[in-house]
Biopython code that builds the backbone (N, CA, C, O; Angstrom):
import numpy as np
from Bio.PDB.StructureBuilder import StructureBuilder

atoms = [
    (1, "MET", "N", (0.277, 15.725, 2.157)),
    (1, "MET", "CA", (0.386, 16.351, 3.443)),
    (1, "MET", "C", (-0.744, 17.354, 3.622)),
    (1, "MET", "O", (-1.172, 17.989, 2.658)),
    (2, "THR", "N", (-1.214, 17.494, 4.813)),
    (2, "THR", "CA", (-2.293, 18.434, 5.091)),
    (2, "THR", "C", (-1.721, 19.743, 5.618)),
    (2, "THR", "O", (-0.541, 19.833, 5.955)),
    (3, "ALA", "N", (-2.574, 20.747, 5.681)),
    (3, "ALA", "CA", (-2.167, 22.041, 6.235)),
    (3, "ALA", "C", (-1.844, 21.876, 7.712)),
    (3, "ALA", "O", (-2.228, 20.891, 8.342)),
    (4, "ALA", "N", (-1.138, 22.852, 8.249)),
    (4, "ALA", "CA", (-0.763, 22.816, 9.671)),
    (4, "ALA", "C", (-2.007, 22.615, 10.523)),
    (4, "ALA", "O", (-3.058, 23.206, 10.278)),
    (5, "GLY", "N", (-1.857, 21.778, 11.514)),
    (5, "GLY", "CA", (-2.964, 21.490, 12.415)),
    (5, "GLY", "C", (-2.651, 21.979, 13.804)),
    (5, "GLY", "O", (-2.140, 23.081, 14.000)),
    (6, "ASP", "N", (-2.965, 21.149, 14.753)),
    (6, "ASP", "CA", (-2.705, 21.461, 16.146)),
    (6, "ASP", "C", (-1.197, 21.555, 16.371)),
    (6, "ASP", "O", (-0.460, 20.659, 15.962)),
    (7, "PRO", "N", (-0.725, 22.629, 17.017)),
    (7, "PRO", "CA", (0.718, 22.780, 17.236)),
    (7, "PRO", "C", (1.346, 21.625, 18.021)),
    (7, "PRO", "O", (2.498, 21.268, 17.773)),
    (8, "VAL", "N", (0.612, 21.046, 18.951)),
    (8, "VAL", "CA", (1.152, 19.919, 19.724)),
    (8, "VAL", "C", (1.321, 18.701, 18.817)),
    (8, "VAL", "O", (2.337, 18.010, 18.890)),
    (9, "ASP", "N", (0.341, 18.438, 17.972)),
    (9, "ASP", "CA", (0.460, 17.336, 17.014)),
    (9, "ASP", "C", (1.634, 17.571, 16.070)),
    (9, "ASP", "O", (2.401, 16.653, 15.776)),
    (10, "ASP", "N", (1.765, 18.806, 15.599)),
    (10, "ASP", "CA", (2.850, 19.134, 14.676)),
    (10, "ASP", "C", (4.219, 18.949, 15.337)),
    (10, "ASP", "O", (5.139, 18.409, 14.722)),
    (11, "ALA", "N", (4.352, 19.392, 16.578)),
    (11, "ALA", "CA", (5.631, 19.260, 17.292)),
    (11, "ALA", "C", (5.962, 17.793, 17.551)),
    (11, "ALA", "O", (7.113, 17.383, 17.404)),
    (12, "THR", "N", (4.965, 17.003, 17.933)),
    (12, "THR", "CA", (5.180, 15.575, 18.171)),
    (12, "THR", "C", (5.622, 14.883, 16.885)),
    (12, "THR", "O", (6.556, 14.081, 16.893)),
    (13, "LEU", "N", (4.952, 15.194, 15.791)),
    (13, "LEU", "CA", (5.333, 14.622, 14.498)),
    (13, "LEU", "C", (6.749, 15.036, 14.114)),
    (13, "LEU", "O", (7.512, 14.218, 13.601)),
    (14, "ALA", "N", (7.108, 16.281, 14.353)),
    (14, "ALA", "CA", (8.460, 16.751, 14.039)),
    (14, "ALA", "C", (9.512, 15.964, 14.815)),
    (14, "ALA", "O", (10.548, 15.600, 14.259)),
    (15, "LEU", "N", (9.256, 15.703, 16.087)),
    (15, "LEU", "CA", (10.199, 14.919, 16.890)),
    (15, "LEU", "C", (10.342, 13.503, 16.341)),
    (15, "LEU", "O", (11.452, 12.977, 16.258)),
    (16, "LEU", "N", (9.229, 12.888, 15.967)),
    (16, "LEU", "CA", (9.265, 11.530, 15.424)),
    (16, "LEU", "C", (10.000, 11.490, 14.081)),
    (16, "LEU", "O", (10.796, 10.583, 13.835)),
    (17, "LEU", "N", (9.737, 12.456, 13.228)),
    (17, "LEU", "CA", (10.403, 12.482, 11.926)),
    (17, "LEU", "C", (11.897, 12.742, 12.060)),
    (17, "LEU", "O", (12.692, 12.185, 11.304)),
    (18, "GLU", "N", (12.280, 13.571, 13.002)),
    (18, "GLU", "CA", (13.704, 13.878, 13.180)),
    (18, "GLU", "C", (14.501, 12.633, 13.535)),
    (18, "GLU", "O", (15.574, 12.409, 12.974)),
    (19, "VAL", "N", (14.000, 11.828, 14.447)),
    (19, "VAL", "CA", (14.743, 10.626, 14.845)),
    (19, "VAL", "C", (14.679, 9.549, 13.763)),
    (19, "VAL", "O", (15.567, 8.701, 13.681)),
    (20, "ALA", "N", (13.635, 9.578, 12.933)),
    (20, "ALA", "CA", (13.485, 8.550, 11.906)),
    (20, "ALA", "C", (14.379, 8.796, 10.693)),
    (20, "ALA", "O", (14.549, 7.900, 9.866)),
    (21, "GLY", "N", (14.949, 9.984, 10.575)),
    (21, "GLY", "CA", (15.823, 10.280, 9.444)),
    (21, "GLY", "C", (17.048, 9.373, 9.437)),
    (21, "GLY", "O", (17.670, 9.149, 10.476)),
    (22, "THR", "N", (17.388, 8.858, 8.268)),
    (22, "THR", "CA", (18.518, 7.941, 8.131)),
    (22, "THR", "C", (19.224, 8.246, 6.823)),
    (22, "THR", "O", (18.550, 8.506, 5.826)),
    (23, "PRO", "N", (20.524, 8.226, 6.779)),
    (23, "PRO", "CA", (21.464, 8.020, 7.878)),
    (23, "PRO", "C", (21.779, 9.341, 8.577)),
    (23, "PRO", "O", (21.630, 10.418, 7.999)),
    (24, "LYS", "N", (22.210, 9.237, 9.813)),
    (24, "LYS", "CA", (22.649, 10.385, 10.593)),
    (24, "LYS", "C", (23.990, 10.009, 11.217)),
    (24, "LYS", "O", (24.030, 9.514, 12.343)),
    (25, "PRO", "N", (25.078, 10.237, 10.502)),
    (25, "PRO", "CA", (26.401, 9.839, 11.002)),
    (25, "PRO", "C", (26.667, 10.366, 12.408)),
    (25, "PRO", "O", (26.512, 11.555, 12.684)),
    (26, "GLY", "N", (27.065, 9.462, 13.281)),
    (26, "GLY", "CA", (27.392, 9.836, 14.649)),
    (26, "GLY", "C", (26.205, 9.964, 15.575)),
    (26, "GLY", "O", (26.372, 10.286, 16.751)),
    (27, "ASN", "N", (25.008, 9.717, 15.071)),
    (27, "ASN", "CA", (23.803, 9.830, 15.888)),
    (27, "ASN", "C", (22.964, 8.560, 15.799)),
    (27, "ASN", "O", (23.162, 7.730, 14.912)),
    (28, "VAL", "N", (22.031, 8.423, 16.726)),
    (28, "VAL", "CA", (21.076, 7.321, 16.697)),
    (28, "VAL", "C", (20.120, 7.558, 15.533)),
    (28, "VAL", "O", (19.646, 8.676, 15.331)),
    (29, "ASP", "N", (19.841, 6.519, 14.778)),
    (29, "ASP", "CA", (18.795, 6.563, 13.765)),
    (29, "ASP", "C", (18.132, 5.194, 13.719)),
    (29, "ASP", "O", (18.457, 4.317, 14.519)),
    (30, "ARG", "N", (17.216, 5.010, 12.797)),
    (30, "ARG", "CA", (16.445, 3.754, 12.793)),
    (30, "ARG", "C", (17.283, 2.536, 12.444)),
    (30, "ARG", "O", (16.828, 1.407, 12.626)),
    (31, "ARG", "N", (18.489, 2.737, 11.949)),
    (31, "ARG", "CA", (19.365, 1.613, 11.608)),
    (31, "ARG", "C", (20.517, 1.415, 12.578)),
    (31, "ARG", "O", (21.235, 0.419, 12.485)),
    (32, "ARG", "N", (20.710, 2.357, 13.519)),
    (32, "ARG", "CA", (21.866, 2.235, 14.408)),
    (32, "ARG", "C", (21.576, 2.817, 15.782)),
    (32, "ARG", "O", (21.119, 3.953, 15.912)),
    (33, "ASP", "N", (21.853, 2.011, 16.808)),
    (33, "ASP", "CA", (21.816, 2.456, 18.197)),
    (33, "ASP", "C", (23.247, 2.796, 18.612)),
    (33, "ASP", "O", (24.202, 2.351, 17.976)),
    (34, "LEU", "N", (23.392, 3.569, 19.660)),
    (34, "LEU", "CA", (24.714, 3.921, 20.180)),
    (34, "LEU", "C", (24.753, 3.595, 21.661)),
    (34, "LEU", "O", (24.076, 4.242, 22.460)),
    (35, "GLY", "N", (25.542, 2.597, 22.033)),
    (35, "GLY", "CA", (25.653, 2.230, 23.444)),
    (35, "GLY", "C", (24.292, 1.993, 24.070)),
    (35, "GLY", "O", (23.543, 1.118, 23.636)),
    (36, "ASP", "N", (23.976, 2.779, 25.093)),
    (36, "ASP", "CA", (22.683, 2.606, 25.765)),
    (36, "ASP", "C", (21.604, 3.516, 25.180)),
    (36, "ASP", "O", (20.506, 3.593, 25.731)),
    (37, "LEU", "N", (21.891, 4.204, 24.080)),
    (37, "LEU", "CA", (20.894, 5.024, 23.393)),
    (37, "LEU", "C", (20.282, 4.199, 22.277)),
    (37, "LEU", "O", (20.983, 3.725, 21.383)),
    (38, "ARG", "N", (18.964, 4.031, 22.338)),
    (38, "ARG", "CA", (18.274, 3.212, 21.345)),
    (38, "ARG", "C", (17.237, 4.037, 20.596)),
    (38, "ARG", "O", (16.660, 4.979, 21.140)),
    (39, "PHE", "N", (17.015, 3.673, 19.358)),
    (39, "PHE", "CA", (16.013, 4.325, 18.516)),
    (39, "PHE", "C", (14.655, 4.348, 19.212)),
    (39, "PHE", "O", (13.961, 5.365, 19.210)),
    (40, "GLU", "N", (14.286, 3.214, 19.808)),
    (40, "GLU", "CA", (12.987, 3.110, 20.468)),
    (40, "GLU", "C", (12.857, 4.080, 21.638)),
    (40, "GLU", "O", (11.761, 4.563, 21.922)),
    (41, "SER", "N", (13.951, 4.365, 22.311)),
    (41, "SER", "CA", (13.917, 5.321, 23.420)),
    (41, "SER", "C", (13.561, 6.716, 22.921)),
    (41, "SER", "O", (12.819, 7.449, 23.576)),
    (42, "PHE", "N", (14.091, 7.073, 21.764)),
    (42, "PHE", "CA", (13.778, 8.382, 21.197)),
    (42, "PHE", "C", (12.324, 8.454, 20.740)),
    (42, "PHE", "O", (11.687, 9.499, 20.869)),
    (43, "LEU", "N", (11.798, 7.357, 20.208)),
    (43, "LEU", "CA", (10.379, 7.339, 19.840)),
    (43, "LEU", "C", (9.511, 7.538, 21.076)),
    (43, "LEU", "O", (8.573, 8.334, 21.065)),
    (44, "GLY", "N", (9.831, 6.807, 22.138)),
    (44, "GLY", "CA", (9.085, 6.957, 23.387)),
    (44, "GLY", "C", (9.204, 8.356, 23.951)),
    (44, "GLY", "O", (8.236, 8.897, 24.485)),
    (45, "GLY", "N", (10.388, 8.948, 23.838)),
    (45, "GLY", "CA", (10.587, 10.309, 24.323)),
    (45, "GLY", "C", (9.758, 11.320, 23.553)),
    (45, "GLY", "O", (9.228, 12.267, 24.135)),
    (46, "ALA", "N", (9.644, 11.125, 22.251)),
    (46, "ALA", "CA", (8.835, 12.033, 21.438)),
    (46, "ALA", "C", (7.369, 11.964, 21.845)),
    (46, "ALA", "O", (6.705, 12.993, 21.971)),
    (47, "VAL", "N", (6.870, 10.763, 22.049)),
    (47, "VAL", "CA", (5.476, 10.598, 22.472)),
    (47, "VAL", "C", (5.296, 11.112, 23.897)),
    (47, "VAL", "O", (4.294, 11.761, 24.199)),
    (48, "GLY", "N", (6.253, 10.829, 24.769)),
    (48, "GLY", "CA", (6.172, 11.280, 26.154)),
    (48, "GLY", "C", (6.276, 12.787, 26.300)),
    (48, "GLY", "O", (5.781, 13.347, 27.278)),
    (49, "ALA", "N", (6.907, 13.451, 25.347)),
    (49, "ALA", "CA", (7.048, 14.912, 25.403)),
    (49, "ALA", "C", (5.729, 15.622, 25.141)),
    (49, "ALA", "O", (5.589, 16.809, 25.435)),
    (50, "ARG", "N", (4.779, 14.909, 24.596)),
    (50, "ARG", "CA", (3.493, 15.516, 24.225)),
    (50, "ARG", "C", (2.849, 16.262, 25.392)),
    (50, "ARG", "O", (2.361, 17.380, 25.222)),
    (51, "GLU", "N", (2.847, 15.655, 26.561)),
    (51, "GLU", "CA", (2.216, 16.296, 27.718)),
    (51, "GLU", "C", (2.881, 17.637, 28.029)),
    (51, "GLU", "O", (2.194, 18.605, 28.357)),
    (52, "GLY", "N", (4.191, 17.701, 27.931)),
    (52, "GLY", "CA", (4.901, 18.951, 28.186)),
    (52, "GLY", "C", (4.685, 19.997, 27.106)),
    (52, "GLY", "O", (4.864, 21.190, 27.351)),
    (53, "LEU", "N", (4.306, 19.562, 25.922)),
    (53, "LEU", "CA", (4.063, 20.487, 24.819)),
    (53, "LEU", "C", (2.664, 21.089, 24.863)),
    (53, "LEU", "O", (2.392, 22.102, 24.219)),
    (54, "GLU", "N", (1.787, 20.461, 25.623)),
    (54, "GLU", "CA", (0.392, 20.939, 25.671)),
    (54, "GLU", "C", (0.253, 22.195, 26.484)),
    (54, "GLU", "O", (-0.851, 22.722, 26.622)),
]
sb = StructureBuilder()
sb.init_structure("model")
sb.init_model(0)
sb.init_chain("A")
sb.init_seg("    ")
for serial, (resi, resn, name, xyz) in enumerate(atoms, 1):
    if name == "N":
        sb.init_residue(resn, " ", resi, " ")
    sb.init_atom(name, np.array(xyz, "f"), 0.0, 1.0, " ", f" {name:<3s}", serial, name[0])
structure = sb.get_structure()
């Protein structure tokens, strides 16, 4: 791992890592979707949040 970089990059990575954690009982993770909540939606949301973090 490298030293802290750009805060926006760090925040985006944190969002991606949080959703990728498995298992997360009762929550969406990379092995389980819940109803209309999908893992891929959270990945897209993390990337889409970048503009708001800048």
